[in-house]
C-alpha positions as CSV (number, residue, x, y, z in Angstrom):
1,M,-18.4,-2.3,-8.7
2,S,-18.8,-3.9,-5.3
3,D,-20.9,-2.1,-2.7
4,L,-18.9,-0.9,0.3
5,S,-21.7,1.4,1.5
6,G,-21.8,2.0,5.3
7,R,-18.2,1.0,5.7
8,T,-15.4,3.3,6.8
9,T,-11.9,2.7,5.4
10,I,-8.7,4.4,6.4
11,V,-6.2,4.7,3.5
12,V,-2.7,5.5,4.8
13,G,-0.8,7.3,2.1
14,A,-3.6,8.6,0.0
15,S,-2.2,11.7,-1.5
16,R,-0.6,10.3,-4.6
17,G,0.1,7.2,-6.7
18,L,-1.6,3.9,-5.9
19,G,-2.9,5.2,-2.6
20,R,-4.8,8.0,-4.3
21,G,-6.2,5.6,-6.8
22,I,-7.3,3.2,-4.0
23,A,-9.0,6.0,-2.0
24,A,-10.9,7.1,-5.1
25,A,-12.1,3.6,-6.0
26,L,-13.2,2.8,-2.5
27,A,-15.2,6.0,-2.3
28,D,-16.8,5.3,-5.6
29,A,-17.8,1.9,-4.3
30,G,-19.6,3.6,-1.4
31,S,-17.0,3.6,1.4
32,S,-16.5,6.5,3.7
33,V,-12.7,6.9,3.1
34,V,-10.4,8.6,5.6
35,A,-7.4,9.7,3.4
36,V,-4.3,10.0,5.5
37,A,-1.3,11.9,4.1
38,R,1.4,14.3,5.2
39,T,0.3,16.9,2.7
40,A,-3.1,18.3,2.0
41,V,-4.5,17.4,-1.4
42,E,-7.9,17.8,-3.0
43,H,-9.8,14.5,-3.6
44,T,-12.4,14.4,-6.4
45,A,-15.9,13.5,-5.3
46,P,-16.8,10.0,-6.3
47,A,-18.5,9.7,-9.7
48,S,-21.1,7.4,-8.2
49,G,-22.0,9.9,-5.5
50,A,-22.0,7.0,-3.1
51,G,-19.1,7.4,-0.8
52,Q,-16.9,10.2,0.3
53,V,-13.2,11.1,1.0
54,R,-12.2,13.0,4.1
55,A,-8.6,14.1,4.5
56,E,-6.5,13.7,7.6
57,V,-3.2,15.6,7.3
58,V,-0.8,13.8,9.6
59,D,2.5,12.1,9.5
60,A,1.6,8.4,9.4
61,A,5.1,7.5,10.9
62,D,4.9,9.7,13.9
63,G,4.0,6.9,16.3
64,K,0.7,8.6,17.4
65,S,-1.5,8.9,14.3
66,A,-2.4,5.3,14.1
67,T,-3.7,5.3,17.7
68,E,-5.6,8.6,17.3
69,L,-7.2,7.9,13.9
70,I,-8.3,4.4,14.5
71,A,-9.9,5.5,17.8
72,R,-11.5,8.5,16.1
73,H,-12.9,6.8,13.0
74,E,-13.4,3.2,14.1
75,P,-12.8,1.8,10.6
76,H,-14.1,-1.4,9.2
77,A,-11.0,-1.6,7.0
78,L,-7.4,-0.3,6.8
79,V,-5.2,0.0,3.7
80,V,-1.6,0.9,4.3
81,V,0.1,2.3,1.2
82,A,2.4,5.0,2.6
83,G,6.1,4.9,2.0
84,A,9.1,6.8,0.8
85,V,10.5,7.1,-2.7
86,P,13.8,5.1,-2.5
87,V,17.1,6.8,-3.3
88,M,18.0,5.3,-6.7
89,R,21.8,4.7,-6.5
90,P,24.0,1.6,-6.7
91,L,25.3,0.2,-3.4
92,Q,28.6,2.0,-3.4
93,D,26.9,5.4,-3.8
94,Q,24.5,4.9,-0.9
95,D,25.1,5.9,2.7
96,W,23.2,4.3,5.6
97,E,20.7,7.2,5.7
98,S,19.8,6.8,2.0
99,F,20.0,3.0,2.2
100,S,17.6,2.7,5.1
101,V,15.0,5.2,4.2
102,N,12.3,2.6,3.4
103,W,13.0,0.7,6.6
104,E,12.6,3.9,8.6
105,T,9.5,4.9,6.7
106,D,7.6,2.1,5.0
107,V,8.4,-0.6,7.6
108,R,7.8,1.7,10.6
109,I,4.4,2.8,9.2
110,T,3.4,-0.8,8.7
111,F,4.6,-1.8,12.1
112,D,2.7,1.1,13.8
113,W,-0.6,0.6,12.0
114,L,-0.7,-3.2,12.2
115,R,0.1,-3.1,15.9
116,E,-2.7,-0.6,16.5
117,A,-5.1,-2.7,14.4
118,L,-4.4,-5.5,16.8
119,T,-4.5,-3.6,20.0
120,A,-7.4,-1.2,19.4
121,P,-8.6,-3.5,17.8
122,L,-10.4,-2.9,14.5
123,R,-14.1,-3.8,14.4
124,P,-14.9,-7.5,14.2
125,G,-14.8,-8.7,10.6
126,G,-12.2,-6.0,9.9
127,R,-9.8,-6.3,7.0
128,V,-6.3,-4.9,6.6
129,V,-4.4,-4.6,3.3
130,V,-0.7,-3.8,3.3
131,V,0.7,-2.6,0.0
132,S,4.3,-3.9,-0.3
133,S,6.2,-4.3,-3.6
134,G,6.9,-6.9,-6.2
135,A,10.6,-6.1,-5.6
136,A,10.4,-8.3,-2.6
137,L,9.9,-11.3,-4.9
138,N,12.9,-10.7,-7.1
139,A,15.8,-13.1,-6.7
140,D,18.3,-10.2,-6.8
141,G,16.1,-7.8,-4.9
142,S,16.3,-4.2,-6.2
143,P,20.0,-3.4,-6.4
144,L,19.6,0.2,-7.4
145,S,17.2,1.2,-4.5
146,G,19.2,0.5,-1.4
147,G,17.2,-1.3,1.3
148,Y,13.9,-1.1,-0.5
149,A,13.4,-4.7,-1.5
150,G,14.3,-5.9,2.0
151,A,11.9,-3.4,3.6
152,K,9.1,-4.5,1.3
153,A,9.8,-8.2,2.2
154,M,9.6,-7.2,5.9
155,Q,6.2,-5.6,5.2
156,R,4.9,-8.9,3.9
157,F,6.3,-10.7,7.0
158,L,4.7,-8.2,9.3
159,T,1.3,-8.7,7.7
160,G,1.7,-12.5,8.3
161,Y,2.8,-11.9,11.9
162,A,-0.3,-9.7,12.4
163,Q,-2.6,-12.4,11.1
164,G,-1.0,-15.0,13.4
165,E,-1.5,-12.7,16.4
166,A,-5.1,-12.0,15.5
167,D,-5.8,-15.7,15.2
168,R,-4.2,-16.4,18.6
169,A,-6.2,-13.7,20.3
170,G,-9.4,-14.9,18.7
171,L,-9.9,-11.6,16.8
172,D,-12.1,-11.7,13.8
173,L,-9.6,-9.8,11.6
174,S,-8.0,-10.7,8.3
175,F,-4.7,-9.3,6.9
176,T,-3.3,-9.6,3.4
177,A,-0.3,-8.2,1.6
178,V,-0.4,-6.9,-1.9
179,L,2.9,-6.8,-3.9
180,P,2.6,-4.5,-6.9
181,R,4.8,-4.7,-10.0
182,F,6.1,-1.5,-11.8
183,A,3.5,1.3,-11.7
184,P,5.3,4.0,-13.8
185,E,2.6,6.6,-13.1
186,T,3.6,6.7,-9.4
187,G,6.5,8.4,-7.7
188,V,8.2,5.2,-6.7
189,G,7.5,3.5,-10.0
190,S,8.7,6.4,-12.2
191,A,12.0,6.7,-10.3
192,A,12.6,2.9,-10.5
193,V,11.7,2.7,-14.2
194,A,14.1,5.6,-15.1
195,A,17.0,4.1,-13.1
196,Y,16.6,0.5,-14.4
197,A,16.0,1.6,-18.0
198,E,19.3,3.7,-17.8
199,R,21.2,0.7,-16.4
200,A,19.8,-1.5,-19.2
201,G,20.8,1.1,-21.8
202,A,17.3,1.3,-23.1
203,P,14.8,4.1,-23.6
204,V,12.1,4.1,-20.9
205,K,9.4,3.3,-23.5
206,A,11.3,0.3,-24.8
207,F,12.1,-0.9,-21.2
208,L,8.4,-0.8,-20.3
209,E,7.4,-3.0,-23.2
210,H,8.8,-6.0,-21.3
211,H,6.6,-5.2,-18.3
212,K,3.2,-4.8,-20.0
213,P,0.4,-4.8,-19.1
214,L,1.4,-1.9,-16.8
215,L,-0.1,-1.3,-13.4
216,T,-2.0,2.0,-12.9
217,P,-3.6,3.6,-9.8
218,E,-7.0,2.7,-11.3
219,I,-6.2,-1.0,-11.5
220,A,-4.9,-0.9,-7.9
221,G,-8.1,0.8,-6.9
222,R,-10.3,-2.0,-8.4
223,A,-8.1,-4.6,-6.8
224,A,-8.5,-2.9,-3.4
225,V,-12.3,-2.9,-3.8
226,G,-12.2,-6.5,-4.6
227,L,-10.1,-7.4,-1.6
228,L,-12.3,-5.5,0.8
229,S,-15.5,-7.0,-0.7
230,A,-14.4,-10.6,-0.8
231,G,-15.6,-13.1,1.8
232,T,-12.0,-14.3,2.5
233,V,-8.6,-13.3,1.3
234,A,-5.3,-15.1,0.8
235,P,-2.2,-14.1,2.8
236,A,-0.6,-12.3,-0.2
237,Y,-1.1,-11.4,-3.8
238,L,0.9,-10.2,-6.7
239,L,-0.6,-7.1,-8.4
240,S,0.2,-6.3,-12.0
241,G,-1.6,-4.6,-14.9
242,A,-3.5,-7.9,-15.3
243,G,-4.9,-7.7,-11.8
244,L,-4.4,-9.8,-8.7
245,R,-2.8,-13.2,-8.5
246,E,-2.6,-15.2,-5.3
247,L,0.9,-15.9,-4.0
248,R,1.5,-19.3,-2.4
């Protein structure tokens, strides 16, 4: 495991799923992790005893938390994972509120935190990882999850916009987007798997056979450690159970 000792990382959306796995892995690698979530959860102490996880219970989409927490903790790195579980319905059964939930949550959180990373800014050499979704790569999007695929594509665009602005301003910051495939252990993943398995007329177990190796929070955690430890990063990566693959 790479050594992140002496480095502070804010993980936005660390209470469950991939975010929780990422927070745990970063702490195990020695980082002092600030775990941001709307609900209080207990984080297990890292097995290595190297790093730590400190909880900050705030709404990451409130428009203020990014400014306050980046100023308070002065992180070396930022990982944005937070988002809403999409409403799994076909288009004709959605209303605008359900259709736009990921635009109002996921995209807004990414917008707020990337903007603050640029304006604060993060420490020189800082790195930002935005966790989007592999749904953004699908030719047909994600037809059972409303505006989810479009919101996830926008997160990737925002990450690229932030890198461009950092470069123009001469900021020593790097930004990368990670697009995970199905992670059935997570809230978003389990909802999507159930909906698409039903549409395919297949049992969940049989449906998942076509998506192996499956992504887990632990695999996501190892990937995050690698990205924060690397000398340089690509603009975007696909993340599956097999690990990271650079997107071109």
